[in-house]
N, C-alpha and C positions, 0 to 999 in steps of 0.2 A: 782787683779789688778783693779785700779779705772777706771772710764769711762772718764778720762781726756785725750783728744787728744793731749795735749801739752807735755805729757810724752815722753821721748826719744823713737824714733821709731814709735810714733803714731801721730806726728804733720803732719797734712794734707798738701798737696802741696798748693801753692798759689791759683790755680784755684779751687781746692776742698774746701779750706777754704772759699773763697768768696761765692761759691755756698751754702755751709752749713750755713754760716752766713745769706745769703739772705733767705734761707728757714726758719731759726729760726726767723728772723724778720717778715717774712710773717705770720707765725703762731701766733705770738704775737699780731699782728694787728687784729682789730675787723672784722669779716666777713661782718658786715654791711657796711663796706667801699667799698665792691665789689672787685672782684678778680684783675682787672686791677689796680685799685688804690692801693690796698695792695702791689701788685708786684712792682709798681713804688716807693712807699714809702720805701719798703724793700731795693730796689736797691740803692736808694739815701742814706739811712741810712748806708749801708755798704760802699758805695763809699766815703762818708764823714768821715768815721771812719777808713777805711782800711789803714794799714801801714804794709807792708810785713815784716818789721823788728821786729814787736811786736809779742810776743808769742800768740798763739791761744786763750788761756784763757783770756788774756787782751783784745784782739779784741772782744771776745764774750761778755765780761762785758760791753765794750763801745757800742757795737751794741745794746745790751739789753737796756742800759740806754737811748740811743738816740731814739730807737723804742718806748719804753714806754712813753717817753716825747712827741714824735711826734704823737703817736697813741691817746693819751689823747686829744691833740689839734684837730686832724682830726676827731675823733669820735664826738666831740661837733659840728663841722662844717658840718658833713654829713647831707644832707637834706633828703635823702631817703635811705631806707635800701635795699641793693641788696640781692638777694636770695643766701644763703650760698651754697657752694659746698657740694656734698653728703658726703664727708669725714670730713666735719667740723661741723656737727650739734651739737655735744656735746660742742664745743668751743664757740658757739654763746652766750650763757648766762654767760660765765665766764668773770671776770674782767681781764684787761690786765696782771696783775701780775700773775694770775692763769694760763692764756694762756702761759705766759713765763715759769712758772714752768712745765706745761704739755710738752712744747717743749723741755725743758732741760731734763726732765725725759725720754721722749719717743723718741725724735729725737736725742738728744745728748747722751743718755744713762747714765746720771749722777745718782748717788744714792741720797737718800733723803738729807743727810748732805751736799753733794757737791752742790745740787740744792739750798738748803737754803743759803749756803755761797755765791754762785754766785748771787742769788737774792739780798742778803744783800749788796754785793759789788756794785751792779747795782743801789742801792738806793731804793729798794722796802721797804715800811714801815713795812709790816708784812709778811716776807717771810715764816714763819711757816704756817700761814693761807692759803697763796697762794699754798704752796706745798700740804697741806692737801686737798684743793679743787681739785687740779689737780689729786691727787692720787685716788679720788673718781670716776673719770670718767672711763667708760669702755674703755679698750684699744683695738685697732685693730692692729694685727700684721703688722709690716712694715718691708721692707727689711733693713738690716743693712747698715749704711753709709760706704763709702770707708774709709779705715784706722782705722776702729773700730774692736776691738777684742770682740768676743762674750762673 
């Protein structure tokens, strides 16, 4: 079974979907923006994209596209780097697309081909390189998200 939460029986509730999308957006944004700024930008990205009628996979693509675009603009404007959280040190040096690939692989549980397709649909220029960079990171076990099958 694929890691696609939009498959029958795996589509998360609206509240779960919003929370998952916000976490995805948060991880894509640069830790140098600081935790509060990342949380705010992630929240806004999901709010401006969210449509309860759209399938989760479409929402995920739209949130990724918006977050990658916003993250690039905000990272340029950030005047000082905040200290990254202890769980984020490996993500600090990654490009936004690689952070997106990492989040899709390890937060969303997508396989390599699903990650590549999602990144390509979100407008990432080189989804293969982003996925390869993300796969090189050491992973730390995280609890499964609600609605995901192991």
